[in-house]
N, C-alpha and C positions, 0 to 999 in steps of 0.2 A: 830646531828650537828645542828648550828643554823646560817647556811648560807644562802647569798644573793648575786649573782654572779656581782662581778664587778673588775676584776683583769685578770693579765697576767701569764703564766706559768713560773716558774723559772727552769731554766737548771740545772741537775746533772751529775756526771758522767755515763756514760752507765756500765750497770751490766752483768746478768747472761743471759739473754733475747738476749743482743745483740749477745753474743758469739754464742747461737743457731742459730741465722740468718744466722751467717757467715758460720756454720757449715752445714747449709741446702743444699742439694744435687741439687735442679735446684729451679726457679720462686721464688727467694725469696722475690720478688715486692709483692707478695699476704700478707705478712706480714705486708707491711705498710699503713698507708692513703691512703684511696682511696678517689675520689672524691665526692661521695653520702656519705661520712660520715660527719657529722655536730656537733656543739654543742646545748647543750638545749641554748633557748630563756628563758630570766627572767620568761617569763609566765610558759613554760614548767619545766624550774628549779623547780617551788613554788611546782607545782604539783608532779613533782618526788620527793622531799623533803618531803611532807605530806607523800606520801606511805610508804619512811623512817622510819617516827616517828609514824606511825601506826605500823610497825612491829618489831620496836628495844624497847630498855630500855633507850633510851640516856634521858628522861625527868626524867624515875622515878631514874636514878643514881642521877640527879638533885636535884631530891625531897629528896634521902636520904642525900646528902650533906649539901641543905637547915635545914633538921633537926637535923643532929649531927656536923655539923660545923660553917653555918652561924650565928648563933646566939651569940657566941663567937666572932665573926670576926665584926659583926653589933655593938655588945657593946662598943667596942673602938671606934666608931664613933662622931664626932661631938664636943667631947671636950667641952660639958655644954653649946653647941650653942643654940639658940632659932631656926634657921634653917640648916637643913644638905642638903649640895647640893652634887646629884648623876648623874653621869652619864653612861650612857649605851652606848656601843658604838658595832655597827652592830647588833643590837637588835631583831633583826626578826620581829616576829606578836606579841612578847612582853610578851607572858606566863611567863616565865622564870622571866623577868623584875619584874614584879607584884609580885610573889609570893615571891623574894628579899626586894621588898616596904615593903610588909606587915610583914616581919620580922622584919626590921627597925621601923616600926608601934608599932610594940610590943615591940621592947629593949627599944626604946625612946616615950613612950607614951607622947602625947599634941607635941610632936617636929612638927615643919611645914619641910617638905620635901619637895626640889623642884627638881623634876626629869628629866634631859633634856637627849633627845635620839638622837644618828646619824643612821642614815638608807637610805640607798639609793633604795631600794625596793619600788616602790610606794604600790604594793599591801600588802606589808607587814605591812607600813604604815597607811594605810587603817583600816587593820585588827586590829592593837594594837589598834588605836583612836575608833573602836568600843570595845572594851576587857574595856576599861576605862569608856567607855558611860554606859556601864552596869554593872559596879562596884559600888556597895552601900557601898562600905566601905573604900573608897579613900578620904574622908573630911580628909583635910589639905595636900594633896598631890598636888601639881601644876606641870603641863606637858608642856614640849618645844620640840617640833619635829624639826630637822634639817633632810631635806631629803637630805643628802649628803654621798659621802663616808667619808669614815677617813680622806683621802689627803684633800678632798677637804675641810675640815670641818677644818681641821690643816690651812690649807691656809689663811682661811677666818678667822679665829683667829690671826693669825700673822698679815694679811694686816689692820686688824681691831684696832689692837692692845689692844686684849683683854685679860685681867688679872683675870677674875674670876676663883677661885679657888675650887676645889673638895673634899667633903670628902669622897666621893666612887666612882671609877669606873671598870667598869666590863668590860672585853672585851672576851665573850664566843663565842667560835669556830667560830673566825672571823680574825684572823691573817693569814689564805692564800690568805686573800684579799687584802694584800697591798703589794705596791711596794718595801717599803723600811721599812722592820721590825723592824732592830734595831732603826732606826731615829724614827719610828712611837712608839714604845714603849718606848723610851726616852722622846718624846714630852709628850705623857699622862701620864708620870711619874712625868713629871715636873707640869701640871697640879691639881697634888695633894697638898691639903693644909696642915698645919702643924698635922701630925698623921694620915691624910689621908692614906687610903691604896686603893690599883689597886690590882684588878683579874685577871688573864687570864687563860681560860681555853681551853686546846688545845689534839688532838688525841695523844695517849703513842705511844711511839716506840714498845709497845710491841702490837699495835695493827695490825689486817688483814690490814687495809689501808695503812700501813706504807710498809709493804711487797709487797702490789700489786702493789703502787706507782713506786719500784724500780725495779721494772720489766718491767711493759707497760707503765709509762707516755707517751713514745717518740713514740708509736703505736698509740695513741691516737689523737683524730684531735685538733688542734691548737685551743685553748680557753680560755676563760677569767675567768675558774673555779678556779685557782689559784695556789699558793705555793706550791709544796708538804714541805711543814713543821711539823714535829713533835716535842714532845715535848722536847728531848733530844737538839734539837736546840733553842728552845728558852732559856734554862739552857744556852747553850752556849753563848747566846747573852745577858743575865741576869749579867752571872759573866766578860765579857768585860766591859759590862757597871758599874759594882762595886756594884749594886743593891741587898739587903739581900730579902730573898724570904721563904716561905715555901710552902712545898709540897703537895700538896693533890691527893689522889687515887681516882678513878670513874670506877669501874667496870661495863664494859656494853656489851651487846648483841645485836644482830640483824639476826631475824630470817629470811635467804634470801633461802630457800627450794624451792621456787615457782620459783627461778633463773634458775632451771635446769627441770621444765617442760614445755614441748612446747606447745605455743602458750598462755601462762596464762597472761593473762594483766600486774595483778599486780607482777608479775617475771620478765615482760619486762621493769616493769618502775625500778623496784630496781637496775638492770643491767644499765641503764641509768643511773639513779643517782651514781653508781659505778665509771663506767668512764666519766660521763659528757658526754655524746653523744645521740643523738636522734635516738631512734630505732636503739639502737646500736647491736641486734641480728638479725634485717633486713640488716644492711649496709653493717657491718664489714664483714672483707674477711673471709673465714669458717674457715681457720688455725687460724686467731688470737682468733675468737669466741671461738673455739674449747679449744685455750690454759687458754684463760683467764678465763672459767668454768671448766678447770681442778685446775687451780691452786685457784681458790674460795675455792675448797675442800682439799686442803691441809694444813697440823697442822700449819701452820704458820700464815695462814689466819681464819681457822675454824674451829671448833670441831663439832661432832655429840651427839643428846643429843634427844631420844625418836625416833629415826629415823628422826630426823629436823637436817637442815644443820646451825649450830649458827655462824654467822660470828662475828670475838672478834673486838667493837667497842670502845676497853677502850681510857678510857681520863685522863687526868691529869693537876691538875691547879695548881698556882703558885700565892701566896696573896703575894704583895709587898708593903713595907712603903717607 
């Protein structure tokens, strides 16, 4: 994932876990949120996210996509223009952005690139700027950072009547963080220039996240960690909007073995990232903690490989014209 917290939870119909609660013989309250549970702060989220990246293949699967698919996407951009305009929405710390910029440079040698970034997390913005400062190969690329949420950026564009068009817009692992997903997609799609492309990447419905969210989202603290949206939900939105798209698959795994090692600090951070909760193992009611750890081992969430527990972190992409 390439997240940075800025949103509110979306409510969905209750499912199996609620049925289990109703069937419990006594003291159902222990299965619900208790006051000591709280969501991650922005700083805590950044730390937990780093732990996730260190143990998952999320960036590796993106690298494979960059190698196999991105050159073809980039080749059709710009339509012979001397400057190509790029917009990254929710770009995080910029590693993936810069990889795509370099692919764009290779596909269009000598063309100027104007790269704008919308990212609300100040720590991520600072890290992105530092990456750019350390890169010797970005001549001909200009950078403009907007430390805003996507909705704040949209509001600013509309209030100032800005009519700038982009040849390439990417929204990687960020649609969990917007209030109105259909209108957000509609707005950024409207920002495309003629023959421009919009790339959306989000968790697949085959991922362990989808299974976990269905059962446990209502049992976690009220947080701004995001909407529970997966690829099928995005497909439904695109169909309603009448936008054509191409599907891309991103097989990805996350080694969560340490989540089951008592007292392991990395495992604790992983659980915190999974639940959006600070010190989940230390503050969650015992029954909720036990059920969640059991769920993480189920086939719909994880698989076993060489004695390790590998959480399914599959992603899906949509490239739109």
